[in-house]
One Martini backbone bead per residue (centre of mass of N, CA, C, O) as a GRO file, in nm:
protein
  253
    1MET     BB    1   9.332  -4.341  14.233
    2GLU     BB    2   9.046  -4.449  14.230
    3GLN     BB    3   9.125  -4.730  14.132
    4PHE     BB    4   9.303  -4.804  14.376
    5LEU     BB    5   9.079  -4.787  14.589
    6ILE     BB    6   8.901  -4.999  14.456
    7ASN     BB    7   9.107  -5.234  14.483
    8ILE     BB    8   9.132  -5.230  14.789
    9GLU     BB    9   8.834  -5.282  14.846
   10LYS     BB   10   8.821  -5.548  14.680
   11TYR     BB   11   9.112  -5.675  14.827
   12ARG     BB   12   9.115  -5.657  15.149
   13VAL     BB   13   9.101  -5.949  15.242
   14ALA     BB   14   9.361  -6.046  15.105
   15ILE     BB   15   9.549  -5.840  15.236
   16LEU     BB   16   9.491  -5.913  15.534
   17GLY     BB   17   9.569  -6.209  15.509
   18THR     BB   18   9.866  -6.164  15.431
   19VAL     BB   19   9.953  -6.001  15.678
   20LEU     BB   20   9.871  -6.213  15.894
   21PHE     BB   21  10.053  -6.440  15.788
   22HIS     BB   22  10.327  -6.292  15.830
   23ILE     BB   23  10.291  -6.248  16.132
   24LEU     BB   24  10.272  -6.547  16.211
   25ILE     BB   25  10.546  -6.632  16.101
   26PHE     BB   26  10.713  -6.441  16.284
   27VAL     BB   27  10.620  -6.552  16.562
   28VAL     BB   28  10.704  -6.848  16.522
   29SER     BB   29  11.004  -6.794  16.464
   30SER     BB   30  11.075  -6.649  16.730
   31PHE     BB   31  10.987  -6.878  16.928
   32SER     BB   32  11.184  -7.092  16.816
   33GLN     BB   33  11.448  -6.940  16.885
   34VAL     BB   34  11.406  -6.922  17.191
   35GLN     BB   35  11.398  -7.228  17.244
   36ASN     BB   36  11.683  -7.295  17.133
   37VAL     BB   37  11.841  -7.119  17.335
   38SER     BB   38  11.733  -7.263  17.601
   39ARG     BB   39  11.861  -7.555  17.500
   40MET     BB   40  12.133  -7.472  17.540
   41PRO     BB   41  12.417  -7.552  17.658
   42PRO     BB   42  12.633  -7.476  17.879
   43GLN     BB   43  12.924  -7.326  17.902
   44GLU     BB   44  13.236  -7.451  17.927
   45ILE     BB   45  13.471  -7.397  18.194
   46ARG     BB   46  13.831  -7.388  18.184
   47ILE     BB   47  14.093  -7.421  18.437
   48GLU     BB   48  14.438  -7.420  18.436
   49ILE     BB   49  14.649  -7.549  18.703
   50PRO     BB   50  14.944  -7.564  18.803
   51LEU     BB   51  15.096  -7.769  19.030
   52ASP     BB   52  15.311  -7.555  19.127
   53ASP     BB   53  15.066  -7.353  19.238
   54ILE     BB   54  15.007  -7.566  19.456
   55GLU     BB   55  14.925  -7.562  19.801
   56PHE     BB   56  15.015  -7.771  20.073
   57ASP     BB   57  14.908  -7.875  20.374
   58PRO     BB   58  15.076  -8.066  20.585
   59ALA     BB   59  14.857  -8.126  20.799
   60MET     BB   60  14.637  -8.214  20.598
   61GLN     BB   61  14.797  -8.441  20.461
   62GLU     BB   62  14.833  -8.611  20.717
   63ILE     BB   63  14.531  -8.663  20.766
   64LEU     BB   64  14.463  -8.799  20.495
   65GLU     BB   65  14.669  -9.032  20.517
   66GLN     BB   66  14.565  -9.147  20.803
   67ASN     BB   67  14.243  -9.163  20.666
   68GLU     BB   68  14.213  -9.374  20.433
   69GLU     BB   69  14.156  -9.608  20.678
   70VAL     BB   70  13.938  -9.519  20.908
   71VAL     BB   71  13.783  -9.769  20.902
   72PRO     BB   72  13.742 -10.008  21.113
   73GLN     BB   73  13.854 -10.318  21.172
   74GLU     BB   74  13.826 -10.627  21.257
   75ASN     BB   75  14.054 -10.670  21.502
   76GLU     BB   76  14.205 -10.415  21.524
   77LYS     BB   77  14.526 -10.299  21.592
   78VAL     BB   78  14.595 -10.067  21.865
   79ALA     BB   79  14.839  -9.892  21.987
   80ASN     BB   80  14.956  -9.760  22.306
   81ILE     BB   81  15.056  -9.498  22.118
   82ALA     BB   82  15.253  -9.210  22.045
   83SER     BB   83  15.293  -9.023  21.751
   84ASP     BB   84  15.503  -8.863  21.513
   85ALA     BB   85  15.444  -8.724  21.203
   86ASN     BB   86  15.768  -8.620  21.179
   87ASP     BB   87  15.875  -8.904  21.173
   88SER     BB   88  16.158  -9.036  20.966
   89ARG     BB   89  16.190  -9.308  21.048
   90GLU     BB   90  16.204  -9.620  21.054
   91LYS     BB   91  15.974  -9.885  21.040
   92SER     BB   92  15.821 -10.097  21.304
   93TYR     BB   93  15.655 -10.371  21.478
   94GLU     BB   94  15.902 -10.435  21.699
   95ASP     BB   95  16.167 -10.236  21.660
   96TYR     BB   96  16.093 -10.006  21.897
   97SER     BB   97  16.045  -9.682  22.058
   98THR     BB   98  16.010  -9.536  22.395
   99ASN     BB   99  15.949  -9.261  22.643
  100SER     BB  100  15.810  -9.378  22.916
  101GLU     BB  101  15.978  -9.260  23.155
  102ASP     BB  102  15.897  -8.952  23.087
  103LEU     BB  103  15.560  -8.995  23.065
  104SER     BB  104  15.371  -9.193  23.229
  105GLU     BB  105  15.334  -9.040  23.496
  106ASP     BB  106  15.211  -8.775  23.387
  107ALA     BB  107  14.982  -8.900  23.224
  108TYR     BB  108  14.838  -9.046  23.453
  109GLU     BB  109  14.787  -8.804  23.644
  110SER     BB  110  14.640  -8.624  23.439
  111ALA     BB  111  14.413  -8.823  23.369
  112LYS     BB  112  14.302  -8.857  23.656
  113ALA     BB  113  14.233  -8.558  23.711
  114LEU     BB  114  14.040  -8.520  23.472
  115GLU     BB  115  13.846  -8.748  23.543
  116ALA     BB  116  13.759  -8.648  23.824
  117ALA     BB  117  13.645  -8.373  23.731
  118TYR     BB  118  13.429  -8.489  23.544
  119PHE     BB  119  13.270  -8.654  23.754
  120GLU     BB  120  13.202  -8.423  23.949
  121GLU     BB  121  13.039  -8.256  23.745
  122ALA     BB  122  12.829  -8.476  23.672
  123ALA     BB  123  12.726  -8.530  23.965
  124ALA     BB  124  12.626  -8.238  24.021
  125ASN     BB  125  12.408  -8.242  23.787
  126ASN     BB  126  12.387  -8.581  23.798
  127PRO     BB  127  12.400  -8.858  23.987
  128ALA     BB  128  12.352  -9.073  23.760
  129ASN     BB  129  12.616  -9.019  23.602
  130GLN     BB  130  12.814  -9.153  23.799
  131ILE     BB  131  12.725  -9.443  23.761
  132GLN     BB  132  12.764  -9.457  23.455
  133ALA     BB  133  13.060  -9.374  23.445
  134GLU     BB  134  13.175  -9.603  23.629
  135SER     BB  135  13.065  -9.845  23.437
  136HIS     BB  136  13.182  -9.716  23.140
  137VAL     BB  137  13.410  -9.501  23.259
  138GLN     BB  138  13.753  -9.589  23.267
  139ILE     BB  139  14.054  -9.577  23.377
  140LYS     BB  140  14.337  -9.702  23.319
  141THR     BB  141  14.598  -9.846  23.396
  142LYS     BB  142  14.924  -9.770  23.408
  143SER     BB  143  15.006  -9.984  23.182
  144ASP     BB  144  14.796  -9.825  22.968
  145GLN     BB  145  14.949  -9.592  22.915
  146ILE     BB  146  15.081  -9.370  22.726
  147LYS     BB  147  15.329  -9.375  22.462
  148VAL     BB  148  15.608  -9.203  22.342
  149GLN     BB  149  15.799  -9.172  22.088
  150ASP     BB  150  16.142  -9.189  22.041
  151ARG     BB  151  16.342  -8.944  21.832
  152THR     BB  152  16.664  -8.925  21.931
  153GLY     BB  153  16.801  -9.183  21.879
  154GLY     BB  154  16.994  -9.440  21.851
  155LYS     BB  155  16.958  -9.758  21.945
  156SER     BB  156  16.667  -9.723  22.096
  157GLY     BB  157  16.583  -9.490  21.846
  158SER     BB  158  16.578  -9.612  21.531
  159LYS     BB  159  16.259  -9.673  21.550
  160SER     BB  160  15.925  -9.687  21.447
  161TYR     BB  161  15.601  -9.741  21.453
  162ALA     BB  162  15.391  -9.900  21.196
  163GLY     BB  163  15.130  -9.890  21.324
  164LYS     BB  164  14.857  -9.830  21.489
  165VAL     BB  165  14.753  -9.549  21.688
  166MET     BB  166  14.599  -9.356  21.939
  167ILE     BB  167  14.826  -9.127  21.891
  168SER     BB  168  14.865  -8.829  21.679
  169PHE     BB  169  15.110  -8.577  21.620
  170ASN     BB  170  15.136  -8.226  21.479
  171LEU     BB  171  15.449  -8.054  21.567
  172GLU     BB  172  15.680  -7.883  21.448
  173GLY     BB  173  15.979  -7.931  21.635
  174ARG     BB  174  15.829  -8.124  21.851
  175LYS     BB  175  15.780  -8.265  22.172
  176ALA     BB  176  15.628  -8.479  22.394
  177HIS     BB  177  15.550  -8.489  22.748
  178SER     BB  178  15.217  -8.493  22.738
  179LEU     BB  179  14.951  -8.756  22.657
  180PRO     BB  180  14.660  -8.800  22.726
  181ASN     BB  181  14.430  -9.086  22.719
  182PRO     BB  182  14.084  -9.118  22.584
  183GLY     BB  183  14.037  -9.409  22.435
  184TYR     BB  184  13.861  -9.547  22.707
  185THR     BB  185  13.604  -9.319  22.771
  186CYS     BB  186  13.409  -9.465  22.562
  187GLU     BB  187  13.168  -9.662  22.390
  188ASN     BB  188  13.295  -9.575  22.127
  189THR     BB  189  13.422  -9.597  21.802
  190GLY     BB  190  13.691  -9.372  21.684
  191THR     BB  191  13.782  -9.050  21.525
  192VAL     BB  192  13.974  -8.758  21.635
  193VAL     BB  193  14.025  -8.419  21.543
  194VAL     BB  194  14.261  -8.180  21.684
  195GLU     BB  195  14.308  -7.843  21.714
  196ILE     BB  196  14.610  -7.671  21.806
  197LYS     BB  197  14.748  -7.426  22.042
  198VAL     BB  198  15.094  -7.342  22.107
  199ASP     BB  199  15.311  -7.227  22.313
  200GLU     BB  200  15.636  -7.182  22.405
  201SER     BB  201  15.610  -7.375  22.665
  202GLY     BB  202  15.380  -7.613  22.563
  203ALA     BB  203  15.101  -7.506  22.595
  204VAL     BB  204  14.760  -7.538  22.558
  205LYS     BB  205  14.541  -7.271  22.448
  206ASP     BB  206  14.389  -7.442  22.211
  207ALA     BB  207  14.088  -7.653  22.143
  208LYS     BB  208  13.949  -7.812  21.842
  209TYR     BB  209  13.729  -7.948  21.639
  210ARG     BB  210  13.775  -8.166  21.344
  211ALA     BB  211  13.604  -8.310  21.086
  212LEU     BB  212  13.843  -8.356  20.924
  213GLY     BB  213  13.923  -8.702  20.967
  214SER     BB  214  13.683  -8.789  21.110
  215TYR     BB  215  13.517  -9.073  21.293
  216ASN     BB  216  13.252  -9.133  21.464
  217ALA     BB  217  13.187  -8.845  21.614
  218THR     BB  218  13.084  -8.818  21.906
  219GLU     BB  219  13.023  -8.636  22.178
  220CYS     BB  220  13.216  -8.790  22.362
  221LEU     BB  221  13.465  -8.788  22.181
  222ILE     BB  222  13.493  -8.487  22.144
  223ASN     BB  223  13.507  -8.393  22.440
  224ARG     BB  224  13.752  -8.567  22.524
  225ALA     BB  225  13.957  -8.475  22.313
  226VAL     BB  226  13.956  -8.174  22.392
  227GLN     BB  227  14.027  -8.209  22.693
  228TYR     BB  228  14.300  -8.368  22.650
  229ALA     BB  229  14.440  -8.165  22.462
  230ALA     BB  230  14.457  -7.936  22.683
  231LYS     BB  231  14.671  -8.132  22.858
  232ALA     BB  232  14.890  -8.108  22.679
  233ARG     BB  233  15.259  -8.140  22.642
  234PHE     BB  234  15.542  -7.949  22.536
  235ASP     BB  235  15.812  -7.825  22.427
  236PHE     BB  236  16.020  -7.579  22.391
  237LYS     BB  237  15.950  -7.282  22.167
  238LYS     BB  238  16.021  -7.051  21.962
  239GLY     BB  239  15.764  -6.823  21.793
  240GLY     BB  240  15.515  -6.863  21.941
  241VAL     BB  241  15.230  -6.962  21.820
  242GLN     BB  242  15.134  -7.302  21.748
  243THR     BB  243  15.003  -7.510  21.492
  244GLY     BB  244  14.810  -7.819  21.527
  245THR     BB  245  14.768  -8.181  21.576
  246ILE     BB  246  14.536  -8.431  21.714
  247ILE     BB  247  14.494  -8.790  21.698
  248TYR     BB  248  14.218  -8.984  21.807
  249LYS     BB  249  14.169  -9.317  21.924
  250PHE     BB  250  13.882  -9.513  21.986
  251ILE     BB  251  13.778  -9.767  22.227
  252GLY     BB  252  13.523  -9.944  22.292
  253GLN     BB  253  13.345 -10.028  22.618
   0.00000   0.00000   0.00000
């Protein structure tokens, strides 16, 4: 035992050096493992969902389809017509029908009344606005008022317009009686999507701007689109409040 203690005392420096060396190796090895773990790429998780389990909102699909080429082209022709997104008839650029006799008078009077109320409100808040509004924002003549395509069938209603239109509405199972057109009331060109809620009588109870599908939607375009959408009228349909959309195309003045 005494000899053992003498050997420890004699070789203590070597023993301590060996212990410290092994401790250093352990620390370096542990640190290296931690670094390797931190550098590992995150595990990729994939979840496959069968296409049959995906439900598409018809209204949203219609908006996406109509706005695939939403950026207006130079000299692009936009017809002063309102179309029904649910119209399944054959399309044509020339031989198409509108029910202008049923709609143009109401649309014109409604648009004029709304325009007059807007100008009066603007003038009351700031007289300068009235001058600017009258010089830049004018309601078009009666011949320029919107026409809604007639999808009642028959000889005169066998086809719908195939080109771009100023107003497109999506309200399943209903026809429009009045769709005032705000498309000429702002200085900018753009597209605005408005979500509407319509009661059984056909009156619009709520109208709000929807960013998805809209393009170059300035404050003027949004305000006018929402105001005019609130004035739209549709035919009677049972079933409570119905949700749909109206897409307005504006032509800069």
